[in-house]
C-alpha positions as CSV (number, residue, x, y, z in Angstrom):
1,X,-46.0,21.8,-28.2
2,X,-42.4,23.1,-27.8
3,X,-40.7,23.5,-24.4
4,X,-40.6,27.3,-24.5
5,X,-38.0,27.8,-21.8
6,X,-35.6,25.5,-23.8
7,X,-36.5,27.4,-27.0
8,X,-35.7,30.8,-25.3
9,X,-32.4,29.5,-24.0
10,X,-31.4,28.1,-27.4
11,X,-32.4,31.3,-29.1
12,X,-30.2,33.3,-26.7
13,X,-27.1,31.1,-27.1
14,X,-27.7,31.1,-30.9
15,X,-27.7,34.9,-31.0
16,X,-24.4,34.9,-29.1
17,X,-22.9,32.2,-31.2
18,X,-23.7,34.0,-34.5
19,X,-23.7,37.7,-33.7
20,X,-25.3,40.3,-35.9
21,X,-23.5,43.6,-36.5
22,X,-26.6,45.6,-35.3
23,X,-29.3,44.6,-32.8
24,X,-32.3,46.6,-31.8
25,X,-35.4,45.9,-29.8
26,X,-38.9,46.9,-30.5
27,X,-40.6,45.6,-27.4
28,X,-39.6,41.9,-27.4
29,X,-39.0,41.9,-31.2
30,X,-35.3,41.6,-31.8
31,X,-34.1,43.2,-35.0
32,X,-30.8,41.7,-36.3
33,X,-29.0,43.4,-39.2
34,X,-25.6,42.8,-40.8
35,X,-24.6,44.8,-43.9
36,X,-21.6,42.7,-44.6
37,X,-23.3,39.3,-44.8
38,X,-26.6,38.1,-46.3
39,X,-27.3,35.3,-43.8
40,X,-31.0,35.3,-42.9
41,X,-30.2,34.6,-39.3
42,X,-28.2,37.9,-39.3
43,X,-30.9,39.9,-41.1
44,X,-34.3,39.2,-39.6
45,X,-36.9,40.1,-36.9
46,X,-36.9,37.6,-34.1
47,X,-40.1,37.9,-31.9
48,X,-39.3,36.5,-28.4
49,X,-42.6,36.7,-26.6
50,X,-45.8,35.1,-27.8
51,X,-47.8,37.8,-26.0
52,X,-46.2,40.8,-27.7
53,X,-48.7,41.4,-30.4
54,X,-49.5,45.2,-30.3
55,X,-49.6,47.4,-33.4
56,X,-48.3,44.7,-35.7
57,X,-48.9,46.6,-38.9
58,X,-47.3,49.8,-37.7
59,X,-44.2,48.0,-36.3
60,X,-43.7,46.0,-39.5
61,X,-43.9,49.1,-41.6
62,X,-41.2,50.8,-39.5
63,X,-39.1,47.6,-39.6
64,X,-39.4,47.5,-43.4
65,X,-37.8,51.0,-43.6
66,X,-35.0,50.0,-41.3
67,X,-34.2,46.8,-43.3
68,X,-34.4,48.8,-46.6
69,X,-31.7,51.1,-45.2
70,X,-29.4,48.1,-44.9
71,X,-30.4,46.8,-48.4
72,X,-32.1,43.8,-46.8
73,X,-35.6,42.4,-47.4
74,X,-38.0,42.4,-44.5
75,X,-37.9,39.0,-42.9
76,X,-39.6,37.6,-39.8
77,X,-38.1,34.5,-38.2
78,X,-41.1,32.3,-37.2
79,X,-40.1,30.2,-34.1
80,X,-42.4,28.8,-31.4
81,X,-41.9,32.2,-29.6
82,X,-43.8,34.2,-32.3
83,X,-47.2,35.7,-31.3
84,X,-50.0,33.8,-33.0
85,X,-51.5,37.1,-34.1
86,X,-48.4,37.9,-36.1
87,X,-48.6,34.6,-37.8
88,X,-52.3,35.3,-38.7
89,X,-51.3,38.8,-40.0
90,X,-48.6,37.2,-42.3
91,X,-50.9,34.5,-43.4
92,X,-53.6,37.0,-44.4
93,X,-51.1,39.2,-46.2
94,X,-49.8,36.1,-48.2
95,X,-46.3,36.3,-46.9
96,X,-44.0,33.5,-48.2
97,X,-42.8,30.8,-45.8
98,X,-39.2,29.8,-46.6
99,X,-36.0,28.3,-45.1
100,X,-37.4,25.7,-42.8
101,X,-34.8,24.7,-40.2
102,X,-34.6,22.2,-37.4
103,X,-32.9,23.0,-34.2
104,X,-31.5,19.8,-32.7
105,X,-29.9,18.9,-29.3
106,X,-27.7,16.0,-28.1
107,X,-26.6,14.9,-24.6
108,X,-22.8,14.8,-24.6
109,X,-22.9,12.2,-21.9
110,X,-24.3,9.7,-24.4
111,X,-22.0,10.7,-27.2
112,X,-21.2,7.5,-29.1
113,X,-17.6,6.4,-28.6
114,X,-15.4,5.8,-31.6
115,X,-12.4,3.8,-30.6
116,X,-10.4,4.7,-33.7
117,X,-11.3,8.4,-33.5
118,X,-8.4,10.9,-33.7
119,X,-8.7,14.1,-31.6
120,X,-8.2,17.2,-33.7
121,X,-7.2,20.5,-32.1
122,X,-9.2,23.6,-33.4
123,X,-7.4,26.3,-35.2
124,X,-7.1,29.8,-33.8
125,X,-6.5,31.4,-37.2
126,X,-9.8,33.1,-38.2
127,X,-8.5,34.0,-41.6
128,X,-7.5,30.4,-42.4
129,X,-10.9,29.1,-41.2
130,X,-12.8,31.7,-43.2
131,X,-10.8,30.8,-46.4
132,X,-11.4,27.1,-45.8
133,X,-15.2,27.7,-45.2
134,X,-15.6,29.7,-48.3
135,X,-13.7,27.1,-50.4
136,X,-15.4,24.0,-48.9
137,X,-18.9,25.5,-49.1
138,X,-18.4,27.1,-52.6
139,X,-19.4,30.5,-51.3
140,X,-18.7,33.9,-52.9
141,X,-15.1,35.1,-51.9
142,X,-16.6,38.6,-51.6
143,X,-18.2,37.4,-48.3
144,X,-14.8,37.0,-46.7
145,X,-14.7,40.4,-44.9
146,X,-18.2,40.0,-43.5
147,X,-17.7,36.4,-42.4
148,X,-14.4,37.4,-40.8
149,X,-16.1,40.1,-38.9
150,X,-18.8,37.7,-37.6
151,X,-16.4,35.1,-36.4
152,X,-14.2,37.7,-34.7
153,X,-17.3,39.1,-32.9
154,X,-18.2,35.8,-31.2
155,X,-17.7,36.3,-27.5
156,X,-17.9,32.7,-26.0
157,X,-14.9,30.4,-26.5
158,X,-14.8,29.2,-30.1
159,X,-13.1,26.2,-31.8
160,X,-12.4,26.5,-35.5
161,X,-12.1,23.0,-36.9
162,X,-10.6,22.4,-40.4
163,X,-10.2,19.0,-42.0
164,X,-7.5,18.9,-44.6
165,X,-6.3,16.2,-47.0
166,X,-3.1,15.9,-48.9
167,X,-3.7,16.9,-52.5
168,X,-7.1,18.4,-51.8
169,X,-6.4,21.1,-49.1
170,X,-9.4,21.9,-46.8
171,X,-12.3,19.5,-47.4
172,X,-14.5,20.1,-44.3
173,X,-15.1,22.7,-41.6
174,X,-17.2,23.2,-38.5
175,X,-17.3,26.0,-35.9
176,X,-17.9,25.1,-32.3
177,X,-19.0,27.7,-29.7
178,X,-18.9,26.6,-26.1
179,X,-21.3,28.7,-23.9
180,X,-21.4,27.5,-20.3
181,X,-22.9,24.0,-20.4
182,X,-24.1,24.3,-24.0
183,X,-22.1,24.0,-27.2
184,X,-23.3,25.1,-30.6
185,X,-22.0,23.7,-33.9
186,X,-22.3,26.0,-36.8
187,X,-21.2,26.2,-40.5
188,X,-20.7,22.5,-40.8
189,X,-19.7,21.7,-44.4
190,X,-18.0,19.0,-46.4
191,X,-16.7,19.5,-49.9
192,X,-19.2,17.9,-52.3
193,X,-16.5,15.7,-54.0
194,X,-15.4,14.3,-50.6
195,X,-18.7,13.4,-49.1
196,X,-19.6,9.8,-48.2
197,X,-16.1,9.1,-46.8
198,X,-16.7,9.6,-43.1
199,X,-15.1,13.0,-43.0
200,X,-18.1,14.8,-41.7
201,X,-18.6,12.2,-38.9
202,X,-15.0,12.5,-37.9
203,X,-15.0,16.3,-37.7
204,X,-18.4,16.4,-35.9
205,X,-17.2,14.0,-33.2
206,X,-13.9,15.9,-32.9
207,X,-15.8,19.2,-32.3
208,X,-18.2,17.5,-29.8
209,X,-15.3,15.9,-27.8
210,X,-13.6,19.3,-27.7
211,X,-16.8,20.9,-26.4
212,X,-17.3,18.1,-23.8
213,X,-13.7,18.6,-22.5
214,X,-14.4,22.4,-22.2
215,X,-17.4,21.6,-19.9
216,X,-20.3,21.5,-22.2
217,X,-23.0,18.9,-21.3
218,X,-25.3,19.3,-24.3
219,X,-24.8,20.3,-27.9
220,X,-27.1,22.1,-30.3
221,X,-27.1,22.8,-34.0
222,X,-29.3,24.0,-36.8
223,X,-29.9,22.1,-40.0
224,X,-32.2,22.8,-43.0
225,X,-35.2,20.4,-42.8
226,X,-34.7,19.2,-46.4
227,X,-31.0,18.3,-45.9
228,X,-31.6,14.5,-45.4
229,X,-27.9,13.5,-45.4
230,X,-26.9,16.0,-42.7
231,X,-30.0,15.2,-40.6
232,X,-29.1,11.5,-40.8
233,X,-25.5,12.2,-39.7
234,X,-26.7,14.2,-36.7
235,X,-29.2,11.6,-35.8
236,X,-26.4,9.0,-35.7
237,X,-24.5,11.3,-33.3
238,X,-27.5,11.4,-30.9
239,X,-29.1,14.7,-32.0
240,X,-32.9,15.0,-31.9
241,X,-35.2,17.8,-33.0
242,X,-36.1,20.4,-30.3
243,X,-38.1,22.8,-32.5
244,X,-38.3,24.3,-36.0
245,X,-38.4,27.7,-37.5
246,X,-38.8,29.3,-40.9
247,X,-38.6,32.8,-42.4
248,X,-41.6,34.9,-43.5
249,X,-41.6,37.9,-45.7
250,X,-43.6,39.8,-48.3
251,X,-40.7,39.3,-50.8
252,X,-39.1,36.1,-49.4
253,X,-37.8,33.6,-51.8
């Protein structure tokens, strides 16, 4: 069983760390929609109360129309906060279950020390960070305006970390969001041709040290459950799974 108060808090800080362009509530179901970026986290229904299970079919029908207006498929994000009746409804309707993700946490007081570590200061240049992220992750350059809008909309203090190498340019990025005593790490990526050289470890620890200096006591991140190398990296840094979620939809792939 998941610790629901912890799940609720991590969900709240996660929404602040990765803000959608439009948010609407239907009871305790949070709709998040973003026309400029296809991220599932930014385009999904997020039920926040296991007891809110009224009129499931009617509410989903209305939601489908709203999502269609944004050109997005209907997706429900299935976390431990979802009503069991909604899960039963989706199971009975044969909705696909995709995008399994682990949410992990680490205590920054026990952050492993690296004597030869070099502190890296985060950039304040959103455009430079976005360009680096798109290049490192091999993403579509057409996503630049949408990603720029998202990063600029983040309200808590944010550190934009970029690792660059002579002759290669940017080879790794991570975005750290410090929200009171919690720090979230998002968009961690290392260029495929530069993996296995310790770059990810160095950048991860630089972001965590920055967050700790800013007053964070614990860190959280999200990683796809089938990404074994990334999960191993985070385990070595002291992260442990807190809960999992996936996406459900009639047309999810």
